[in-house]
C-alpha positions in Angstrom: 108.9 93.2 137.8 109.1 95.7 134.8 105.9 97.6 133.8 104.8 97.2 130.1 105.7 100.0 128.0 103.4 101.6 125.6 104.6 102.9 122.2 102.6 105.2 120.0 101.6 104.3 116.3 104.0 106.7 115.0 106.7 105.5 116.8 106.3 102.0 115.8 106.1 103.0 112.2 109.3 105.0 112.5 111.0 101.9 114.2 110.2 99.7 111.4 111.2 102.2 108.6 114.6 102.7 110.2 115.1 98.9 110.4 114.0 98.3 106.8 116.5 100.8 105.7 119.6 99.6 103.8 122.7 99.2 105.8 120.6 99.0 109.2 119.8 96.1 111.1 117.2 95.3 113.7 119.3 94.7 116.4 121.1 98.1 116.2 117.9 100.1 115.5 116.4 98.3 118.8 119.3 98.9 121.0 119.3 102.7 119.8 115.8 103.1 120.6 115.9 101.2 123.8 113.8 98.4 122.7 114.1 94.6 123.0 114.9 93.2 119.6 112.2 90.9 119.8 109.7 93.5 120.0 111.1 95.5 117.0 111.1 92.1 115.0 107.4 91.4 115.9 106.6 94.8 114.6 108.3 94.4 111.5 106.6 90.8 110.8 103.5 92.3 111.2 104.4 95.1 108.7 105.5 92.3 106.3 102.5 90.1 106.9 100.1 93.0 106.2 98.7 92.9 109.7 99.7 96.7 110.2 99.3 99.7 108.3 102.3 101.7 108.0 100.6 104.7 106.5 101.5 107.6 108.4 98.6 109.4 110.3 96.4 106.2 110.4 96.1 103.6 113.1 98.1 100.4 112.9 95.2 98.4 112.7 92.3 98.5 110.2 89.0 99.1 111.7 87.9 95.3 110.8 91.0 93.7 112.7 90.4 96.0 115.5 86.8 95.1 115.8 87.7 91.5 115.3 90.1 91.6 118.3 87.3 93.2 120.4 84.9 90.5 119.6 87.3 87.7 120.2 87.9 89.1 123.7 84.3 89.7 124.3 83.4 85.9 123.5 86.5 84.8 125.8 84.5 86.7 128.7 81.2 85.4 127.7 82.5 81.9 127.4 84.2 82.2 131.1 81.1 83.5 132.4 79.0 80.8 131.1 81.5 78.3 132.5 81.2 79.9 136.0 77.4 79.8 135.9 77.3 76.1 134.8 79.6 75.2 137.8 77.3 77.2 140.1 74.4 75.6 138.9 75.7 72.1 139.4 76.8 73.2 142.7 73.4 74.4 143.8 71.4 71.6 142.1 72.9 69.0 144.2 70.4 67.5 146.6 71.5 68.1 150.1 70.1 64.8 151.5 
């Protein structure tokens, strides 16, 4: 099983910049950088759709996007905890006789 590699924001910006230059293809850039083409393509789509900020020196995600993702993760965790508690309540509320 392969371990998941992490790339810096600057690396992602530079990869997208290289892939969008005239005469360059995403496949060639991905091969040169040792990436899967699908990873580079996803970064390019995020940049085209405005979901990432390609300004050098800034994080790829805006503060509001990062907060939204964090809140969604927290909501999913809380829902899972709630469901577990409901099941436990149902189990312990049964009459043993």
